[in-house]
C-alpha positions as CSV (number, residue, x, y, z in Angstrom):
1,M,7.8,44.0,-15.9
2,K,4.8,42.3,-17.5
3,H,7.0,41.0,-20.2
4,L,9.5,39.6,-17.7
5,T,6.7,37.9,-15.7
6,F,5.3,36.3,-18.9
7,V,8.8,35.0,-19.8
8,M,9.3,33.5,-16.3
9,A,5.9,31.9,-16.4
10,L,6.5,30.4,-19.8
11,A,9.9,29.1,-18.7
12,A,8.3,27.4,-15.7
13,M,5.6,25.7,-17.8
14,M,8.3,24.5,-20.3
15,S,10.3,23.1,-17.4
16,L,7.3,21.2,-16.1
17,A,6.5,19.9,-19.6
18,F,9.9,18.4,-20.1
19,T,10.5,17.1,-16.6
20,T,10.4,13.4,-16.3
21,P,7.9,12.3,-13.6
22,V,9.6,10.5,-10.7
23,E,8.3,6.9,-10.4
24,K,7.1,6.2,-6.9
25,A,8.4,3.0,-5.4
26,A,6.2,0.6,-3.5
27,A,7.0,-2.1,-1.0
28,Y,6.3,-5.8,-1.9
29,K,6.4,-8.7,0.5
30,V,7.9,-11.9,-0.8
31,D,5.6,-15.0,-0.9
32,V,7.9,-17.5,0.7
33,A,5.8,-20.5,-0.4
34,G,5.8,-19.4,-4.1
35,S,9.5,-18.5,-4.2
36,T,12.5,-20.8,-4.5
37,V,16.2,-21.0,-3.7
38,K,18.2,-23.7,-5.4
39,W,21.8,-24.5,-4.6
40,T,24.4,-26.4,-6.8
41,A,27.9,-27.3,-5.5
42,Y,30.7,-28.7,-7.6
43,K,33.5,-31.2,-7.0
44,V,36.1,-32.8,-9.3
45,T,34.0,-35.9,-9.8
46,G,30.6,-34.1,-10.3
47,K,28.1,-32.0,-8.6
48,H,25.2,-32.0,-6.0
49,F,22.1,-29.9,-5.8
50,G,19.1,-29.2,-3.7
51,K,16.9,-26.4,-2.2
52,I,16.6,-24.2,0.8
53,N,13.3,-22.6,1.9
54,L,12.9,-18.9,2.2
55,K,12.1,-17.5,5.6
56,S,11.2,-13.9,4.5
57,G,11.9,-11.4,1.8
58,A,11.0,-7.9,0.6
59,L,11.4,-5.8,-2.5
60,E,10.9,-2.1,-3.2
61,M,10.0,-1.2,-6.8
62,S,8.2,1.3,-9.0
63,K,6.6,0.2,-12.2
64,T,10.0,-0.2,-13.9
65,K,12.8,0.3,-11.4
66,L,14.0,-2.0,-8.6
67,S,15.3,0.0,-5.6
68,K,15.7,-2.4,-2.7
69,A,15.8,-6.2,-2.3
70,S,16.4,-8.5,0.7
71,F,15.7,-12.1,1.6
72,E,16.5,-14.6,4.4
73,V,16.7,-18.4,4.1
74,D,16.1,-21.0,6.7
75,M,19.2,-23.1,6.6
76,T,17.6,-25.9,8.6
77,T,15.4,-26.7,5.6
78,L,18.4,-27.6,3.3
79,T,17.6,-30.6,1.1
80,V,19.7,-32.8,-1.3
81,E,17.8,-33.7,-4.5
82,D,20.3,-35.2,-6.9
83,I,20.6,-38.4,-4.8
84,S,18.3,-40.2,-2.4
85,G,18.2,-42.5,0.5
86,E,21.2,-43.1,2.8
87,W,23.6,-41.2,0.5
88,A,21.4,-38.1,0.5
89,D,21.1,-38.3,4.3
90,K,24.9,-38.6,4.7
91,L,25.5,-35.6,2.4
92,K,22.9,-33.5,4.1
93,G,24.4,-34.4,7.5
94,H,27.8,-33.3,6.3
95,L,26.6,-30.0,4.8
96,I,24.8,-29.0,8.1
97,S,27.8,-29.9,10.2
98,D,30.7,-27.6,11.2
99,D,32.7,-28.8,8.2
100,F,30.3,-26.7,6.1
101,F,27.4,-24.5,7.2
102,S,27.3,-25.1,11.0
103,I,23.5,-25.0,10.9
104,E,23.1,-25.8,14.6
105,K,24.8,-22.4,15.3
106,F,23.7,-20.4,12.3
107,K,20.1,-21.3,11.3
108,T,19.7,-18.6,8.8
109,A,21.5,-16.8,6.0
110,K,20.5,-13.5,4.4
111,F,21.1,-10.9,1.7
112,V,20.4,-7.2,1.9
113,S,21.0,-4.9,-1.1
114,T,23.1,-1.7,-0.8
115,K,23.1,-0.5,-4.5
116,I,20.9,-1.3,-7.5
117,A,21.3,0.1,-11.0
118,P,20.0,-0.9,-14.5
119,N,22.4,-3.1,-16.3
120,G,21.3,-2.3,-19.9
121,K,19.4,-5.6,-20.4
122,P,15.6,-5.9,-20.7
123,N,14.2,-5.7,-17.2
124,G,17.7,-6.2,-15.9
125,F,19.5,-4.7,-12.9
126,S,22.9,-5.1,-11.3
127,V,22.5,-5.7,-7.6
128,T,25.2,-5.2,-5.0
129,G,24.7,-6.0,-1.4
130,D,25.7,-7.9,1.8
131,L,25.5,-11.6,1.9
132,T,25.7,-13.2,5.4
133,I,26.5,-16.8,5.9
134,K,27.6,-18.4,9.2
135,G,27.5,-14.9,10.7
136,I,30.1,-13.6,8.3
137,T,29.0,-10.7,6.0
138,K,30.7,-10.1,2.6
139,P,29.7,-7.9,-0.4
140,I,28.5,-9.6,-3.5
141,T,27.3,-8.4,-7.0
142,F,25.0,-10.2,-9.4
143,D,22.4,-9.6,-12.1
144,V,18.7,-9.9,-11.7
145,V,15.8,-9.8,-14.0
146,V,12.6,-8.3,-12.6
147,K,9.1,-8.2,-14.0
148,N,6.3,-6.1,-12.5
149,E,3.0,-7.3,-13.9
150,A,-0.6,-7.0,-12.5
151,G,0.6,-6.0,-9.0
152,K,3.0,-8.9,-8.7
153,V,6.8,-8.7,-8.9
154,T,8.9,-11.6,-9.9
155,G,12.7,-11.4,-9.7
156,T,15.2,-14.1,-10.8
157,A,18.9,-14.1,-10.0
158,A,21.9,-16.3,-10.2
159,L,24.6,-15.8,-7.5
160,K,28.0,-17.4,-7.6
161,V,29.3,-17.6,-4.0
162,D,32.9,-18.3,-2.8
163,R,32.3,-20.5,0.3
164,T,35.8,-19.8,1.6
165,N,34.8,-16.2,2.2
166,Y,32.5,-17.6,4.9
167,D,35.0,-19.9,6.7
168,I,33.9,-23.0,4.8
169,K,37.2,-24.6,3.8
170,Y,36.5,-28.3,3.9
171,G,38.0,-30.0,0.7
172,S,39.2,-26.7,-0.7
173,G,42.4,-26.9,-2.8
174,K,43.1,-23.3,-1.7
175,F,43.8,-24.5,1.8
176,F,44.7,-28.3,1.5
177,Q,47.2,-30.0,-0.8
178,G,47.0,-33.4,-2.4
179,L,43.2,-33.7,-2.4
180,G,43.1,-35.2,-5.9
181,D,39.6,-36.2,-6.9
182,K,38.4,-35.5,-3.3
183,A,38.6,-31.7,-4.0
184,I,35.5,-29.6,-3.7
185,Y,35.4,-26.4,-5.7
186,D,35.2,-23.2,-3.7
187,E,32.3,-21.6,-5.7
188,F,28.8,-22.8,-5.5
189,D,25.7,-21.4,-7.3
190,L,22.4,-20.1,-5.9
191,E,19.4,-19.7,-8.2
192,V,16.9,-17.4,-6.5
193,T,13.4,-16.7,-7.6
194,L,11.4,-14.2,-5.5
195,V,7.7,-13.7,-6.1
196,A,6.2,-10.7,-4.2
197,A,3.0,-8.7,-3.9
198,K,1.9,-5.5,-2.1
């Protein structure tokens, strides 16, 4: 009996010795002033770009593993930065209209993660979640690089979004024929940098 007890105790100690400690995740609040969201949209004759201010955001992360991510943007802050003056005002007016983002009705857009896993790259993760634009929610997957240093988490991601999934069809060759050089490509890019602290 003593021998059996000794063996069981030894086995328990060995199990503890080789068990990988579970990293405890902590909540981080996004610094909206120190974070950025840049947009770039493409057309046959070129592209336009600008920024949108973050309204809020949150990350959940241990020292090395990202487990949750979410952010909300204030669509009323949309800017156009590749042109200026009257032309910038006209483009912004068009983008906030019902032809595009209907900002009078839908003042925010948001993303909430549903699944996050390492993607095999340094500090890299594959993030899947729900992106809501104009009140329409669709799943999206993208890669993110996250660094956790000195109590501050910085995450950078590039999202490619198909606007037609969110009932934004203006100038889309998928829905209108004969647009020629007036066509606007369906996909636009979002470059998101989130800086967060506990």
